[in-house]
C-alpha positions as CSV (number, residue, x, y, z in Angstrom):
1,M,72.2,-12.7,-34.9
2,A,73.6,-10.6,-32.4
3,I,72.1,-7.7,-31.3
4,E,74.4,-4.6,-31.5
5,R,74.6,-1.3,-29.8
6,F,73.7,1.5,-32.3
7,E,76.0,4.2,-31.8
8,C,74.8,8.1,-33.1
9,P,77.5,9.1,-35.7
10,N,77.3,12.8,-34.1
11,C,77.0,12.5,-30.3
12,K,77.5,8.9,-30.0
13,A,74.7,8.0,-27.7
14,D,72.2,5.2,-28.4
15,M,70.3,5.2,-31.5
16,E,66.7,3.1,-31.6
17,F,64.4,2.3,-34.1
18,D,61.9,4.5,-34.9
19,P,58.4,3.2,-36.1
20,V,57.9,6.4,-38.1
21,T,60.7,7.2,-40.5
22,R,60.9,3.1,-40.3
23,G,65.0,4.1,-39.6
24,M,67.4,4.5,-36.7
25,K,66.8,7.5,-34.5
26,C,68.9,9.0,-31.6
27,A,66.8,10.5,-29.1
28,Y,69.6,12.8,-27.9
29,C,70.7,15.1,-31.0
30,G,67.7,13.6,-33.5
31,T,70.0,12.4,-36.1
32,R,68.2,9.7,-38.5
33,T,70.3,6.9,-40.4
34,A,68.5,4.0,-42.5
35,V,68.3,0.4,-41.2
36,A,70.9,-1.6,-43.6
37,V,68.6,-4.5,-45.1
38,D,69.2,-7.0,-47.2
39,P,67.6,-5.5,-51.1
40,K,66.3,-9.2,-51.7
41,P,65.4,-10.4,-48.4
42,E,64.2,-14.0,-47.9
43,I,63.6,-15.5,-44.7
44,R,64.9,-19.1,-44.2
45,E,62.9,-22.1,-43.6
46,N,64.0,-24.4,-41.1
47,H,63.4,-27.8,-41.8
48,L,61.9,-30.3,-38.9
49,S,61.6,-34.1,-38.8
50,S,57.9,-34.9,-37.2
51,Q,59.6,-38.0,-35.6
52,S,62.7,-35.9,-33.9
53,L,61.3,-32.6,-33.8
54,T,64.5,-30.8,-32.8
55,P,65.8,-27.5,-34.9
56,E,69.5,-27.6,-36.4
57,P,71.8,-27.3,-33.8
58,N,73.5,-24.2,-35.5
59,R,69.9,-22.6,-34.9
60,I,70.8,-22.7,-31.2
61,R,72.4,-19.5,-29.9
62,R,72.4,-16.6,-27.5
63,L,71.0,-13.7,-28.2
64,S,74.2,-11.5,-27.9
65,D,77.2,-11.6,-25.8
66,I,76.4,-8.8,-24.3
67,S,72.3,-9.7,-23.6
68,K,70.9,-9.4,-20.6
69,E,67.8,-11.4,-19.5
70,F,65.4,-11.4,-16.1
71,T,62.9,-13.4,-14.6
72,C,59.8,-12.2,-13.2
73,T,59.1,-13.8,-9.7
74,G,55.5,-12.9,-10.2
75,C,54.4,-14.5,-13.5
76,G,57.3,-16.1,-15.0
77,A,58.1,-14.4,-18.0
78,I,61.5,-14.0,-19.1
79,V,62.3,-11.0,-20.8
80,Q,65.7,-10.0,-23.0
81,F,66.9,-6.7,-23.2
82,E,70.5,-4.9,-24.6
83,P,71.8,-2.4,-21.5
84,P,71.8,0.4,-21.4
85,Q,68.2,-0.4,-20.5
86,V,67.7,-1.5,-17.4
87,A,64.6,-4.2,-16.8
88,G,62.5,-2.0,-14.5
89,A,58.8,-3.4,-14.0
90,C,57.7,-6.7,-15.6
91,P,55.3,-5.1,-18.8
92,F,53.2,-8.1,-18.6
93,C,52.2,-8.7,-14.4
94,A,53.4,-4.9,-13.1
95,A,55.6,-6.8,-10.6
96,N,58.6,-4.9,-9.7
97,I,61.9,-6.7,-10.8
98,V,63.7,-7.9,-7.6
99,T,66.1,-10.0,-9.2
100,Q,69.7,-8.8,-10.8
101,P,69.3,-9.6,-14.7
102,K,71.8,-11.9,-15.8
103,N,73.5,-13.2,-19.5
104,S,70.6,-14.3,-21.8
105,D,70.8,-18.4,-22.0
106,P,70.9,-19.5,-25.5
107,L,67.8,-20.4,-27.5
108,I,66.3,-20.7,-31.0
109,A,67.3,-17.7,-32.8
110,P,64.5,-15.4,-34.6
111,D,64.2,-16.1,-38.1
112,G,62.0,-12.9,-39.0
113,V,61.0,-10.0,-37.0
114,L,57.7,-7.6,-37.8
115,P,59.3,-4.0,-37.1
116,F,56.9,-1.6,-35.1
117,V,55.1,1.0,-37.1
118,V,52.7,2.1,-34.7
119,P,54.9,5.0,-32.4
120,K,54.7,4.9,-28.8
121,G,52.2,8.6,-29.0
122,R,50.3,6.9,-31.5
123,A,49.4,3.9,-29.4
124,S,49.6,6.2,-25.8
125,S,46.5,8.1,-28.1
126,S,45.1,5.2,-28.5
127,V,44.7,3.6,-25.3
128,R,43.5,6.7,-23.8
129,E,40.2,6.7,-26.2
130,W,39.4,3.3,-25.3
131,L,39.7,4.1,-21.5
132,A,37.3,6.5,-22.8
133,S,35.2,4.8,-23.7
134,R,35.1,2.3,-20.4
135,W,32.8,3.2,-17.9
136,F,33.4,3.2,-14.6
137,A,36.9,2.2,-15.1
138,P,39.3,3.1,-12.6
139,G,41.6,6.3,-11.9
140,A,44.6,3.5,-11.9
141,L,43.7,3.2,-15.9
142,A,44.7,6.6,-16.4
143,A,48.5,6.1,-16.5
144,L,48.8,3.7,-18.8
145,A,47.3,6.9,-21.4
146,Q,50.7,8.2,-20.7
147,P,54.1,7.4,-23.0
148,E,55.5,6.0,-19.7
149,G,52.6,3.5,-19.4
150,I,53.2,1.2,-22.3
151,R,56.3,-0.8,-23.3
152,G,57.2,-1.9,-26.8
153,I,57.8,-5.6,-26.6
154,Y,58.3,-8.3,-29.0
155,L,56.1,-11.7,-28.3
156,P,57.3,-14.9,-29.7
157,F,55.7,-17.1,-32.0
158,W,56.1,-20.0,-34.0
159,T,54.8,-20.5,-37.6
160,F,55.1,-24.1,-39.6
161,D,54.7,-25.0,-42.8
162,A,53.7,-28.6,-44.3
163,K,52.2,-30.4,-46.8
164,T,49.8,-32.9,-45.7
165,N,48.1,-36.5,-47.6
166,T,45.3,-37.9,-45.7
167,R,43.6,-41.3,-46.7
168,Y,40.3,-41.7,-45.0
169,T,36.7,-43.9,-44.6
170,G,33.4,-42.6,-43.9
171,Q,30.1,-42.1,-44.2
172,R,27.9,-39.8,-46.6
173,G,24.8,-39.1,-45.6
174,D,21.9,-37.9,-48.6
175,H,18.4,-36.0,-47.6
176,Y,15.3,-37.5,-49.0
177,F,11.7,-36.9,-48.1
178,E,8.9,-39.4,-47.2
179,M,5.6,-38.8,-46.7
180,V,4.2,-40.6,-43.1
181,Q,1.0,-40.6,-41.4
182,V,0.9,-38.8,-38.2
183,Q,-1.5,-38.7,-35.4
184,E,-2.7,-35.3,-33.8
185,N,-5.4,-34.7,-31.3
186,V,-7.6,-31.7,-33.3
187,N,-10.5,-29.9,-30.5
188,G,-10.8,-33.6,-28.6
189,Q,-10.6,-35.9,-31.7
190,N,-7.8,-38.1,-33.6
191,V,-7.0,-37.1,-36.7
192,I,-4.4,-39.0,-39.1
193,R,-2.8,-37.0,-41.9
194,E,0.1,-37.4,-43.8
195,V,3.3,-35.3,-43.5
196,Q,6.8,-34.9,-44.8
197,Q,9.8,-35.9,-42.9
198,V,13.1,-35.1,-43.7
199,R,15.3,-38.6,-44.1
200,T,18.9,-39.7,-44.2
201,A,20.3,-42.5,-46.6
202,W,23.7,-43.0,-45.8
203,K,26.9,-45.2,-48.1
204,G,30.0,-45.3,-47.3
205,A,33.3,-43.1,-48.2
206,S,36.5,-43.5,-48.7
207,G,39.7,-40.8,-50.5
208,C,42.7,-39.4,-50.3
209,V,42.8,-36.0,-49.5
210,A,45.6,-33.4,-49.9
211,V,46.2,-29.9,-47.8
212,G,48.9,-27.5,-47.6
213,F,49.8,-25.3,-44.8
214,D,51.4,-21.8,-45.1
215,D,52.5,-19.8,-41.7
216,V,50.2,-21.6,-39.5
217,L,51.0,-19.0,-36.4
218,V,51.4,-20.7,-32.7
219,P,51.6,-18.2,-30.2
220,A,55.1,-19.1,-27.8
221,S,54.1,-16.6,-25.0
222,R,51.9,-17.6,-21.9
223,S,52.2,-14.2,-20.0
224,V,49.2,-12.7,-21.9
225,P,45.8,-15.1,-22.5
226,P,45.4,-16.8,-25.4
227,E,42.3,-15.5,-26.1
228,R,43.6,-11.8,-25.9
229,L,46.4,-13.1,-28.7
230,Q,43.3,-14.0,-30.8
231,Q,42.5,-10.5,-30.5
232,L,45.5,-9.3,-31.7
233,S,44.7,-10.5,-35.0
234,P,44.8,-10.5,-38.1
235,W,48.8,-9.8,-38.3
236,K,50.3,-9.2,-42.1
237,L,53.0,-11.5,-42.2
238,S,54.2,-10.7,-45.2
239,D,55.9,-7.6,-43.6
240,V,58.0,-10.0,-42.1
241,K,61.4,-8.8,-42.4
242,P,64.6,-10.9,-41.8
243,Y,65.8,-10.8,-38.6
244,E,68.1,-7.4,-38.4
245,S,69.6,-6.8,-34.8
246,A,68.8,-2.9,-35.8
247,F,64.5,-3.5,-35.1
248,L,65.1,-4.7,-32.0
249,S,67.0,-1.5,-30.6
250,G,65.4,0.3,-27.7
251,F,62.5,-2.5,-27.5
252,Q,62.3,-5.6,-25.2
253,A,62.2,-9.4,-26.7
254,Q,60.3,-11.6,-24.5
255,R,62.1,-15.3,-24.5
256,Y,59.1,-18.1,-26.1
257,Q,57.8,-20.0,-23.1
258,V,56.2,-22.8,-25.3
259,E,58.9,-25.0,-26.8
260,L,59.1,-25.6,-30.4
261,K,58.0,-29.5,-29.9
262,D,54.9,-28.3,-28.3
263,G,54.4,-25.6,-30.7
264,F,54.2,-28.4,-33.7
265,V,51.6,-30.0,-31.3
266,S,49.4,-27.0,-30.9
267,S,50.1,-26.3,-35.1
268,R,48.8,-30.2,-36.1
269,Q,45.7,-29.6,-34.2
270,I,45.2,-26.7,-36.1
271,M,45.7,-28.7,-39.3
272,E,43.8,-31.5,-38.2
273,R,40.7,-29.8,-38.2
274,A,41.3,-28.2,-41.7
275,V,42.1,-31.5,-42.8
276,Q,38.8,-32.9,-41.2
277,D,37.0,-29.9,-43.2
278,E,38.5,-31.0,-46.2
279,I,37.3,-34.7,-45.5
280,R,33.8,-33.6,-45.1
281,R,34.1,-31.4,-48.6
282,D,35.5,-34.3,-50.5
283,I,32.7,-36.7,-48.8
284,G,29.9,-34.0,-49.9
285,G,26.4,-34.4,-49.5
286,D,24.3,-33.3,-46.8
287,E,25.8,-34.8,-43.4
288,Q,29.2,-36.8,-43.6
289,Q,31.0,-38.7,-40.6
290,I,34.5,-39.6,-40.9
291,Q,35.2,-42.8,-39.3
292,D,39.0,-43.2,-39.7
293,S,41.4,-41.2,-41.3
294,D,45.5,-41.4,-41.4
295,T,47.4,-38.2,-42.2
296,R,50.9,-38.3,-43.7
297,Y,52.9,-35.1,-43.3
298,S,55.8,-33.9,-45.6
299,N,57.9,-30.9,-46.3
300,L,57.6,-29.4,-42.7
301,T,59.5,-26.5,-41.8
302,F,59.5,-23.7,-38.7
303,K,60.2,-20.1,-38.2
304,H,60.5,-17.9,-35.3
305,L,59.2,-14.7,-35.3
306,L,58.7,-12.1,-33.0
307,L,55.9,-9.8,-33.3
308,P,55.9,-6.3,-32.0
309,V,53.3,-5.0,-29.0
310,W,52.4,-2.1,-27.1
311,V,52.0,-3.5,-23.4
312,G,50.4,-1.6,-20.4
313,S,50.0,-3.7,-17.3
314,Y,48.7,-2.7,-13.4
315,R,47.4,-3.9,-10.2
316,F,44.1,-2.8,-8.9
317,E,42.7,-4.7,-5.6
318,G,45.0,-7.3,-6.2
319,C,44.5,-8.9,-10.0
320,V,46.2,-8.1,-12.4
321,Y,45.2,-6.3,-15.9
322,Q,46.5,-6.0,-19.1
323,V,45.9,-3.0,-22.0
324,L,47.5,-4.4,-25.3
325,V,48.1,-2.5,-28.8
326,N,48.6,-4.4,-32.0
327,A,51.9,-2.4,-32.6
328,Q,51.5,-3.1,-36.4
329,T,47.5,-2.1,-36.9
330,G,47.0,0.0,-33.6
331,E,44.2,-2.7,-32.4
332,V,43.4,-1.7,-28.8
333,I,42.6,-5.0,-26.5
334,G,42.5,-5.4,-22.3
335,D,41.3,-5.7,-19.3
336,R,38.8,-3.6,-17.3
337,P,38.1,-3.8,-13.4
338,Y,34.8,-1.6,-12.4
339,S,35.7,1.1,-9.8
340,K,32.9,0.3,-7.2
341,G,33.8,3.8,-6.0
342,K,32.9,5.8,-9.5
343,I,30.0,2.8,-9.5
344,F,28.5,4.0,-5.9
345,L,28.7,8.2,-7.0
346,F,26.8,7.5,-9.7
347,V,24.0,5.2,-8.4
348,L,24.1,8.1,-5.8
349,T,24.1,11.2,-8.3
350,L,21.4,9.6,-10.0
351,L,19.1,9.2,-6.8
352,L,19.9,12.7,-6.0
353,V,18.6,14.0,-9.2
354,F,15.7,11.7,-8.7
355,M,14.2,13.2,-5.1
356,F,14.8,16.8,-6.6
357,L,12.7,16.2,-9.8
358,R,10.3,14.5,-6.9
359,S,10.4,17.4,-5.3
360,M,9.7,19.6,-8.2
361,A,7.2,17.9,-9.3
362,G,4.9,18.0,-5.8
363,R,5.0,21.9,-5.9
């Protein structure tokens, strides 16, 4: 799974993956070459034991013999890159990297990568439009709209597949209507009248449900808030390619911060909610109560995927803000502060206009 240096056949400079042509491009002479991709791509499924939650030993590798990584002392993110790239600033918190890069440590090798589709220029334009729609945004954000204001980085994710079989016991509630007498005070007089009220008849229920899961996606990054990662969805995972080092040329890749076993715990929570929904459908009726359930997992597999994001971060009045672009769909999400100075000038302008109109009306 080694990342290689892709030498331009014309000028010998380093070539990078170009999202526009989906091939390699030399930034110096413009030479283009195709990415060598298996004509019958197949992403390997890695089997897991739900007891040990350990990957196969041959999946633990270093990124390559020359890959480097830095650890941000500001947010703790570990970002890997290939020379001749340099670390620069942290893409997640904008902190200047003061630690020296070191050789990358072994990790569970990526199985697939979703190549960048949105080029840097288009991402910058999208950020510019996003900023234009934000009133009272500070001028510090303007730098993010420039190409050098954002970086292309692959974020790590786990996906899990499983088959589940769940036995359950519970209660099924069916609604029915019953006429009851109620006493009301009408014009000072007690009046008894009949009204229709809903009642629920409960009876025991039990059964077994089977639910299959495919590509339950779990973020393996803690450098982006979970709600932001959720907003970046959906991802078209059908476009994921088997890992090819060429797709990462010219970009950075974040090392996963959520370990495999913790990712599986999160995926089980997602699966369990879906299983509970299926149990309720199986019970039927108008209301359901689940008293006990026992889920068995089988055919458990996982994949380590890298998904593409353009990231811009900046510091404003002691706080860190991020703007992200889904590099497959172009969706822009982010944080924004409010400029107190711009708000003050806006209020002052409104006040001056009001005073001017008032003075004109008094003449």
